[in-house]
N, CA, C and O of each residue as an XYZ file, in Angstrom:
376
protein
N      53.951     55.994     71.950
C      54.544     57.814     71.994
C      53.340     58.375     72.130
O      52.486     58.124     71.280
N      53.086     59.114     73.064
C      51.998     60.145     73.407
C      52.264     61.417     72.771
O      53.351     61.781     72.324
N      51.171     62.063     72.769
C      51.054     63.745     71.990
C      50.177     64.499     73.296
O      49.246     64.145     74.019
N      50.916     65.576     73.180
C      49.858     66.701     73.756
C      50.409     67.911     73.316
O      51.547     68.139     72.907
N      49.172     68.866     73.495
C      49.526     70.400     72.716
C      50.083     70.857     73.788
O      50.033     70.419     74.937
N      50.804     72.079     73.212
C      51.693     72.951     74.009
C      51.388     74.296     73.494
O      51.079     74.462     72.314
N      51.466     75.275     74.352
C      50.887     76.851     73.886
C      52.395     77.292     73.362
O      53.491     77.275     73.922
N      51.933     77.725     71.939
C      52.991     78.402     71.219
C      52.511     79.982     70.767
O      51.352     80.304     70.506
N      53.494     80.722     70.746
C      53.028     82.207     70.060
C      53.550     82.510     68.820
O      54.680     82.196     68.448
N      52.620     83.201     68.093
C      52.870     83.412     66.653
C      54.088     84.174     66.365
O      54.501     84.327     65.216
N      54.753     84.727     67.564
C      55.994     85.342     67.758
C      57.111     84.314     67.612
O      58.037     84.631     66.865
N      57.155     83.190     68.187
C      57.921     82.025     68.196
C      58.520     81.704     67.095
O      58.050     82.124     66.038
N      59.709     80.874     67.097
C      60.513     80.533     66.054
C      59.626     79.591     65.675
O      58.694     79.108     66.318
N      60.096     79.308     64.270
C      59.985     77.837     63.556
C      61.091     77.724     62.498
O      61.429     78.669     61.785
N      61.640     76.476     62.448
C      62.759     75.979     61.898
C      62.429     74.939     60.723
O      61.541     74.103     60.893
N      63.128     75.002     59.580
C      62.179     74.164     58.489
C      63.249     73.842     57.627
O      64.107     74.724     57.607
N      63.514     72.713     56.797
C      64.355     72.865     55.713
C      63.640     72.948     54.562
O      62.843     72.084     54.198
N      63.907     74.018     53.931
C      63.214     74.305     52.445
C      63.625     73.855     51.432
O      64.809     73.624     51.184
N      62.360     73.611     50.469
C      62.892     72.860     48.976
C      63.217     74.168     48.125
O      63.034     75.278     48.624
N      63.711     74.010     46.810
C      64.101     75.228     46.044
C      62.749     75.870     45.884
O      62.841     77.077     45.661
N      61.470     75.384     45.939
C      59.890     75.993     45.632
C      59.840     76.627     46.984
O      59.199     77.675     46.904
N      60.202     76.432     48.005
C      60.557     77.613     49.406
C      60.970     78.651     48.965
O      60.394     79.738     48.920
N      62.076     78.348     48.587
C      62.956     79.663     48.186
C      62.723     80.352     47.331
O      63.132     81.484     47.587
N      62.175     80.265     46.225
C      61.613     81.066     45.275
C      60.122     81.449     45.843
O      59.658     82.519     45.451
N      59.286     80.597     46.801
C      58.156     81.380     47.099
C      58.988     82.344     48.016
O      58.268     83.318     47.797
N      59.806     82.768     48.751
C      59.948     83.468     49.676
C      60.464     84.584     48.834
O      59.795     85.556     49.187
N      61.316     84.970     47.890
C      61.768     85.566     47.269
C      60.809     86.468     46.842
O      60.871     87.697     46.875
N      59.574     85.482     46.283
C      58.363     85.885     45.257
C      57.677     86.706     46.296
O      57.126     87.679     45.782
N      57.554     86.646     47.367
C      56.486     86.871     48.711
C      57.206     88.569     48.721
O      56.549     89.584     48.494
N      58.409     88.540     48.981
C      58.949     89.869     49.437
C      58.885     90.928     47.834
O      58.535     92.108     47.806
N      59.257     90.228     46.820
C      59.373     91.180     45.661
C      57.672     91.395     45.568
O      57.413     92.597     45.509
N      56.710     90.711     45.547
C      55.614     91.228     45.271
C      55.246     92.191     46.523
O      54.421     93.067     46.262
N      55.744     92.145     47.840
C      55.151     92.839     49.014
C      55.898     94.433     48.535
O      55.220     95.449     48.690
N      57.050     94.513     48.065
C      58.083     95.781     47.938
C      57.219     96.252     46.472
O      56.986     97.453     46.340
N      56.809     95.399     45.514
C      56.067     96.090     44.651
C      54.572     96.765     44.842
O      54.142     97.666     44.121
N      53.922     96.220     45.846
C      52.736     96.358     46.101
C      52.467     97.894     46.853
O      51.569     98.714     46.667
N      53.714     97.908     47.835
C      53.696     99.383     48.386
C      55.279     99.997     47.938
O      56.174    100.357     48.703
N      55.279     99.981     46.662
C      56.099    100.431     45.999
C      57.373    101.172     46.634
O      57.612    102.380     46.621
N      58.086    100.186     47.161
C      59.108    100.256     48.085
C      60.403     99.850     47.122
O      60.298     98.816     46.463
N      61.503    100.561     47.034
C      62.543    100.086     46.122
C      63.387     99.101     47.144
O      63.644     99.524     48.272
N      63.716     98.090     46.835
C      64.148     96.662     47.154
C      65.664     97.237     47.655
O      66.417     97.837     46.887
N      65.978     96.955     49.062
C      67.230     97.269     49.209
C      68.270     96.302     49.360
O      69.494     96.429     49.351
N      67.525     95.308     49.500
C      68.694     93.954     49.817
C      68.131     92.829     48.939
O      66.992     92.948     48.488
N      68.887     91.720     48.670
C      68.015     90.651     47.977
C      67.849     89.647     49.361
O      68.654     89.371     50.251
N      66.172     89.157     49.082
C      66.029     88.482     50.267
C      66.169     87.110     50.055
O      65.548     86.664     49.091
N      66.860     86.299     50.747
C      66.867     84.911     50.683
C      66.926     84.092     51.676
O      67.731     84.444     52.537
N      66.223     82.868     51.935
C      66.697     82.066     53.424
C      67.920     81.748     53.381
O      68.519     81.259     52.424
N      68.367     82.042     54.521
C      69.632     81.710     55.252
C      69.874     80.484     55.893
O      69.658     80.531     57.104
N      70.335     79.175     55.368
C      70.076     77.896     56.200
C      71.244     78.406     57.358
O      71.951     79.414     57.358
N      71.150     77.378     58.254
C      72.051     77.197     59.368
C      73.060     76.049     58.925
O      73.098     75.745     57.733
N      73.719     75.528     59.664
C      74.528     74.591     59.156
C      74.142     73.255     58.986
O      74.898     72.371     58.584
N      72.977     73.109     59.290
C      72.130     71.741     59.392
C      71.153     71.893     57.905
O      70.529     71.048     57.264
N      71.301     73.003     57.759
C      70.091     72.949     56.581
C      68.858     73.582     56.686
O      68.023     73.585     55.782
N      68.727     74.098     57.725
C      67.303     74.365     58.522
C      67.265     76.412     58.648
O      68.191     77.172     58.932
N      65.939     76.700     58.333
C      66.180     78.161     58.350
C      65.161     78.457     59.342
O      64.313     77.614     59.635
N      65.199     79.623     59.879
C      64.460     79.829     60.927
C      63.438     81.164     60.596
O      63.990     82.150     60.106
N      61.976     81.222     60.849
C      61.255     82.232     60.877
C      60.698     82.181     61.969
O      60.689     81.259     62.784
N      60.036     83.559     62.025
C      58.670     83.524     63.035
C      57.475     82.776     62.286
O      57.141     82.763     61.101
N      57.020     82.232     63.291
C      55.513     81.622     63.108
C      54.732     82.241     61.902
O      54.412     81.683     60.852
N      54.481     83.645     62.338
C      53.365     84.474     61.862
C      53.816     84.558     60.449
O      53.067     84.254     59.520
N      55.185     85.017     60.261
C      55.711     85.088     58.971
C      55.747     83.916     57.806
O      55.431     84.017     56.620
N      56.277     82.672     58.600
C      55.962     81.514     57.695
C      54.826     81.402     57.588
O      54.726     80.826     56.505
N      53.464     81.610     58.108
C      52.237     81.215     57.583
C      51.787     82.481     56.809
O      50.682     82.310     56.294
N      52.205     83.430     56.631
C      52.097     84.403     55.572
C      52.508     84.089     54.051
O      51.772     84.079     53.064
N      53.589     83.890     54.115
C      54.467     83.378     52.968
C      54.339     82.159     52.546
O      54.785     81.907     51.428
N      53.721     81.131     53.302
C      53.787     79.739     52.797
C      52.578     78.986     52.735
O      52.402     77.892     52.200
N      51.532     79.913     53.526
C      50.380     79.148     53.541
C      49.248     78.769     52.687
O      48.351     77.941     52.844
N      49.522     79.584     51.752
C      48.806     78.838     50.364
C      49.213     78.084     49.584
O      48.613     77.751     48.562
N      50.402     77.655     49.971
C      51.301     76.553     49.394
C      50.840     75.168     50.171
O      50.603     74.116     49.578
N      50.763     75.333     51.451
C      50.587     74.298     52.114
C      49.113     73.699     52.206
O      48.273     74.417     52.748
N      48.750     72.545     51.764
C      47.315     72.147     51.443
C      47.371     70.659     51.093
O      48.403     70.351     50.496
N      46.623     69.792     51.291
C      46.760     68.187     51.234
C      46.628     67.933     49.748
O      45.590     68.105     49.110
N      47.870     67.473     49.219
C      48.154     67.203     47.473
C      48.773     68.171     47.140
O      48.754     68.322     45.918
N      49.414     69.031     47.764
C      50.360     70.103     47.107
C      51.902     69.393     47.358
O      52.179     68.521     48.181
N      52.820     70.067     46.361
C      53.774     69.595     46.243
C      54.377     70.049     47.380
O      53.953     71.156     47.712
N      55.374     69.503     48.233
C      56.004     69.935     49.503
C      56.913     71.150     49.289
O      57.869     70.966     48.536
N      56.752     72.450     49.872
C      57.821     73.396     49.999
C      58.812     73.036     51.014
O      60.017     73.248     50.879
N      58.355     72.570     51.876
C      59.178     72.062     53.260
C      59.135     70.534     53.299
O      58.341     69.876     52.627
N      60.125     69.967     54.208
C      59.782     68.755     54.463
C      58.794     68.792     55.515
O      58.810     69.929     55.987
N      58.027     68.140     56.040
C      56.997     68.002     56.608
C      57.401     67.992     58.166
O      56.530     68.472     58.891
N      58.558     67.534     58.811
C      58.961     67.751     60.010
C      59.738     69.432     60.006
O      60.678     69.828     59.317
N      59.090     70.024     60.845
C      59.362     71.292     61.725
C      59.678     71.429     63.012
O      59.147     70.635     63.789
N      60.594     72.441     63.548
C      60.769     72.376     64.696
C      60.491     73.810     65.174
O      61.035     74.838     64.772
N      59.287     73.645     66.358
C      58.641     75.027     66.614
C      59.316     75.351     68.265
O      59.289     74.556     69.204
N      59.822     76.552     68.274
C      60.353     76.964     69.485
C      58.995     77.313     70.579
O      57.972     77.928     70.278
N      59.246     76.885     71.536
C      58.043     76.730     72.742
C      58.810     77.462     73.941
O      60.040     77.487     73.918
N      58.196     77.977     74.848
C      58.487     78.169     76.340
C      57.942     76.954     76.952
O      56.754     76.681     76.781
N      58.789     76.122     77.726
C      57.777     75.028     78.391
C      58.259     75.510     79.758
O      59.302     76.042     80.138
N      57.011     75.096     80.426
C      56.766     75.640     81.762
C      55.969     74.991     82.635
O      55.990     73.764     82.530
N      55.173     75.518     83.582
C      54.281     74.685     84.194
C      53.016     74.319     83.318
O      52.423     75.207     82.705
N      52.528     72.722     83.257
C      51.712     72.491     82.396
C      50.199     73.158     83.051
O      49.798     73.451     84.177
N      49.696     73.198     81.798
C      48.107     73.870     81.435
C      47.515     73.003     80.991
O      48.094     72.145     80.326
N      46.094     72.957     81.239
C      45.255     72.567     80.288
C      44.625     73.300     79.173
O      43.853     74.248     79.315
N      45.022     72.775     78.023
C      44.605     73.403     76.868
C      43.661     72.907     76.149
O      43.301     73.480     75.121
């Protein structure tokens, strides 16, 4: 199997299967953000899986929320296989 780079945008979607730690981190991220900005929470933030158990976020949001938890040797907050949305067009040299 050969691999090649594709161009993605940070606004593109990423689908992943979250662990319980990921669900807890997601809630904590938004609670801390609301506390920092002194905003009254208007709804509960939960990851809402699709029928296959995947959750979709924009790539930049995923990086902001889970970035500090994704390093070699960490306990996985997600399944290591993710799906990234990308526009497929004419080939470019990347």
